[in-house]
N, C-alpha and C positions, 0 to 999 in steps of 0.2 A: 457512425462510430463503428470502429473495427472491433471484431469479436472473434476470439479463438477459444474453442472449447477447452476447459480445464481437465475434463475427463470424458470418457465415453458416456457415462451415465448422464452427465449434463448436456452432452450433445444430443442424445436420444430424447431427453425430456425437454429440449430447447429452453431450459431455464436452470437456475441454481444460485448458490451464494458461495462466495469466497470471503473468509474472515481473516484478516491480517492483524497479528499481534505485534506489539513493539514495545519499546522501553519508554518511560517518562522522559528520558534524555532527549527525545526528539522535541520535546516542548521546553525543557529547562536546561540551562547551561551550568555545569558544575565546575568548581576551581580545578584547573588542570585536566579537564575533560573535553576540551573544546573540539578535538578530532572525533572522539567517540559521539559527542552531542551532534556534530555535523553530519556523520554518516547515518545516525538514527533519524534525524530530520529529513535527510534524502530518501532513506527507506520508507519513511511514513508517507511522504508526499509522492512517492512513485505510483502509489496505487489510487490517488485522488484524481479523478478525471477533470479536465478543464471544464469550466461552467458552460462553454459552448456544446458540450457533449452530454451534459446531465439532462 
């Protein structure tokens, strides 16, 4: 797995956590909100590693 330090503190500690928050629109589709829901779904899944890397 490729890793890039998020901050110098995380790099020196060789550990850390990144918490991503998002909208429920990534899980649900609303009337006339298809583009918004699509972008939130993509944003949410951009930070989920593939099962091979977990």
